[in-house]
C-alpha positions, 0 to 999 in steps of 0.5 A: 618523655622522661621527667627530665624533659618536662619544662619547669615553671615558677608559680607566682601564686604559690611561690614555688617551682612546678614541673609540667601541667600545674597552675594556670598560665597567667600565674606562671613564669617560664618555661625554664630548663631546670628546677633551679632556673625556675626557682630563680625566676623572679631574680631573672625577671628583675635582671631582664627588667633592669637591662631593658630599662637601661637600654630604653634610657640609652635610646631616649638619651641618644 
């Protein structure tokens, strides 16, 4: 397996993207296919939260 095949994670503790084994799973988001995607993990998570909140609101209000 090459380095390009190892998935990336965003470490919440250190605020950095890390590849492969790193900090404990509780402190990480991912996996992501690229370093760039991992670096934008917080923005991606926030967008998913907004989308799910909107879906919940639509469901609750019929």
